[in-house]
C-alpha distance (Angstrom), angle and dihedral (degrees) to the residues before:
residue distance angle dihedral
X1 . . .
X2 3.71 . .
X3 3.77 91.0 .
X4 3.69 89.9 51.6
X5 3.74 91.4 50.8
X6 3.80 90.7 48.6
X7 3.77 89.4 45.6
X8 3.76 89.6 48.0
X9 3.69 90.8 47.2
X10 3.89 92.4 48.6
X11 3.83 88.0 48.6
X12 3.86 90.9 48.9
X13 3.86 91.8 49.4
X14 3.65 92.0 45.1
X15 3.76 90.6 49.7
X16 3.77 88.9 48.3
X17 3.78 91.6 49.8
X18 3.88 92.4 49.6
X19 3.91 89.1 46.6
X20 3.97 87.5 50.6
X21 3.90 91.1 45.5
X22 3.81 90.4 51.7
X23 3.82 93.8 48.1
X24 3.76 88.7 47.4
X25 3.91 90.0 51.8
X26 3.79 89.2 45.6
X27 3.81 92.1 53.6
X28 3.80 88.9 41.8
X29 3.86 88.5 52.4
X30 3.80 91.4 47.6
X31 3.87 90.7 47.2
X32 3.99 87.8 49.7
X33 3.84 90.7 49.7
X34 3.89 91.9 47.6
X35 3.94 90.2 49.0
X36 3.91 89.9 44.9
X37 3.88 90.5 50.3
X38 3.86 91.6 45.8
X39 3.84 90.2 46.7
X40 3.94 90.3 51.6
X41 3.89 89.3 47.1
X42 3.75 90.7 51.2
X43 3.78 91.7 46.1
X44 3.76 91.0 48.8
X45 3.75 93.2 49.4
X46 3.88 91.8 45.6
X47 3.82 88.7 51.8
X48 3.80 90.6 51.2
X49 3.78 92.2 47.4
X50 3.86 87.9 49.4
X51 3.80 92.5 50.6
X52 3.80 91.4 45.8
X53 3.75 90.5 50.8
X54 3.79 90.7 47.9
X55 3.68 90.6 51.3
X56 3.82 93.6 50.2
X57 3.83 91.0 49.2
X58 3.71 91.4 47.5
X59 3.98 89.3 50.1
X60 3.75 88.8 46.3
X61 3.79 95.8 49.2
X62 3.96 87.4 48.5
X63 3.75 91.7 49.2
X64 3.78 90.1 50.8
X65 3.80 91.5 46.1
X66 3.83 91.4 52.0
X67 3.82 91.2 44.6
X68 3.84 89.7 53.4
X69 3.78 91.6 44.6
X70 3.88 88.9 51.4
X71 3.83 90.0 50.6
X72 3.76 91.5 47.7
X73 3.87 88.9 52.7
X74 3.76 93.9 44.8
X75 3.85 89.0 49.5
X76 3.83 90.1 49.8
X77 3.87 91.1 48.9
X78 3.82 89.2 49.0
X79 3.88 92.1 48.5
X80 3.89 89.1 48.6
X81 3.84 90.2 46.6
X82 3.77 90.3 52.5
X83 3.80 94.2 46.8
X84 3.92 85.8 52.0
X85 3.75 91.7 47.3
X86 3.86 90.1 51.0
X87 3.92 91.5 46.0
X88 3.77 89.6 51.6
X89 3.81 93.8 44.5
X90 3.95 88.5 51.5
X91 3.79 92.0 46.5
X92 3.82 89.4 48.8
X93 3.78 91.5 48.3
X94 3.81 91.1 50.4
X95 3.79 88.7 47.2
X96 3.77 92.1 47.9
X97 3.93 90.1 50.6
X98 4.00 91.5 48.4
X99 3.90 90.5 47.7
X100 3.89 89.1 48.2
X101 3.82 91.1 48.1
X102 3.93 89.2 45.1
X103 3.89 88.7 49.4
X104 3.81 90.3 49.9
X105 3.92 91.8 50.0
X106 3.82 91.9 47.5
X107 3.96 87.6 49.9
X108 3.70 90.8 49.0
X109 3.77 92.0 49.5
X110 3.73 92.3 47.3
X111 3.85 90.7 50.5
X112 3.82 88.5 51.3
X113 3.76 92.1 48.0
X114 3.90 89.2 47.8
X115 3.86 90.5 51.3
X116 3.73 94.0 46.6
X117 3.79 88.6 48.7
X118 3.65 91.8 50.5
X119 3.78 94.1 47.0
X120 3.96 89.3 48.8
X121 3.81 87.9 49.1
X122 3.98 89.4 48.3
X123 3.86 88.7 47.1
X124 3.79 91.4 48.3
X125 3.82 90.5 47.8
X126 3.93 90.2 49.8
X127 3.86 90.3 47.3
X128 3.84 91.5 49.5
X129 3.77 91.3 48.6
X130 3.99 90.7 46.4
X131 3.72 87.8 50.1
X132 3.81 93.6 49.2
X133 3.79 90.8 47.4
X134 3.77 91.8 51.2
X135 3.90 91.6 46.0
X136 3.87 86.8 50.9
X137 3.58 91.6 48.6
X138 3.77 92.8 47.1
X139 3.84 91.1 48.3
X140 3.92 90.4 51.5
X141 3.67 89.9 48.5
X142 3.71 91.7 48.7
X143 3.78 89.9 52.9
């Protein structure tokens, strides 16, 4: 009977140990599942963060590209405006020179007209003096 009780106690202890081992394995499996889920969640968050950072980097790169393109276009507009201003300056310089030459030509012509006018007045004066002299002589002769 004692052997039966010992055997029974041994079986009870073994059953208790197996029960405790099963409980420990169940808890370990639950812990492993929690760790797995936590790792999956951390991985999902990391992937989302990486995607967000990648989008931000792409947006920043696009913004910088557009800014560089706008600066290039502005520099091209300024270069074109400078070329246009230079072209206008040269045209104005040419026009100024032409106007200056035209003014000099007109002045020369006016001086020539004035010279001719003075010569004509001088000639008219001489002719009037000659006519007066002849008339005077004729009057003296007639007396």
